[in-house]
C-alpha positions, 0 to 999 in steps of 0.5 A: 159188071166187070170193072177196073180198080184204079190206083186211086181206089175208084172203080171204072166199069168195063163191061156190064150186062142188064138182065131182068131179075125175073130172067136171072133165076137159075141163070146167075152163073151163066150171066156172070160167065158171059160177062167174063167172056166178054171182058176177055175179048177186050183184054190182050192174052198177055195181060194178067188179071185178078178177078174180085167177086164183088167190087163196091 
């Protein structure tokens, strides 16, 4: 899941991908990459982002 952290400290989901745990084995990085690429489709190129590894 990719989420936006608001000024109030809350997280708002922007993009997520549902994957069966059995299908995730050996593909964890590819799944993360696909979520980040999908997020990039929605964000203007001029917008700067900071990516955190694990939001709460």
